[in-house]
N, C-alpha and C positions, 0 to 999 in steps of 0.2 A: 052504522059504522061510524067509528070514533074520528072525529076531527083532528087532523094533523095541527101540531103547533107550530106556529109562524115564528116563534121566538128562537134566536140563533145564540142567545147569552146563555153562560151556565146558569145551572139552578140556584147557586149561591151568589149569583151577581145581583147586586141591588138594583132596582127599578130605575133609579136617578141616584144624583149626588145627594139631594135632599132626603132621599129614603134612606140612603147610606148613613149620613150624619144623625138622622133621627135614631135609627138601629144602634149605632156607636154610642150615643149618648145614654140610649136606654141600657145597653149593655154595661158601660162605665158605671152607671148607678148600681146595677145589680151587683157588679164586682166589689165596689166600694162598700155596699151595705152588708156584705156578708150572706146575703141571700142565696148565693150558689154553693151546692155541695162541694167539698174538696175534690170530688171526681169530674166535677163539670169546669172548673177553675181553668185548668189548661185548655180545654175546648174553647172556653169564651173568650181565653186570652188571644188564642189564635185566630178566632173569628174576629176580634177587635184589630188585629194586626192586619188581615186579609180587608177590612172596612177602610181602615187608615191609609192603606196602599191604593185602594181603589180611589178614595177620596183624593189624595195627591196625584194620581194620574190624570183625574179628570180636572183638577187645578191647573195642571202642567198643560194640559190640551188648550185650556181656555187662554191661558197665558200666550202660548205659542199663536193662537188665533189673533190675539190683541196684537202683539209685535207684527204680524203680517198686516192687519189692518192700519196700523202705525206706521207702516214702511219701515219696519225694524227698530224703531224708536220708541221705547216704553214712555209714555209720558204720566206726570205726577197726576193722580185723580183728587180732584177736590169736590167736595159736595156742594151742590148748589144752593 
């Protein structure tokens, strides 16, 4: 009997922010190198746009959580 998938994410949704950034970096490298055939350029560009949107959404979500944690006041981060 086949085991049902417990994942609720779409098949093209990256597993994490880091995975999305890695895939985006690899895709940009392939696009810039001319490695992709013309027929795949549009598909690659569209996937890149999806990854960029995902990353921006993840960053916005974390920023929202930071605002809540800092009681609505964003503080300047300084490395220790």
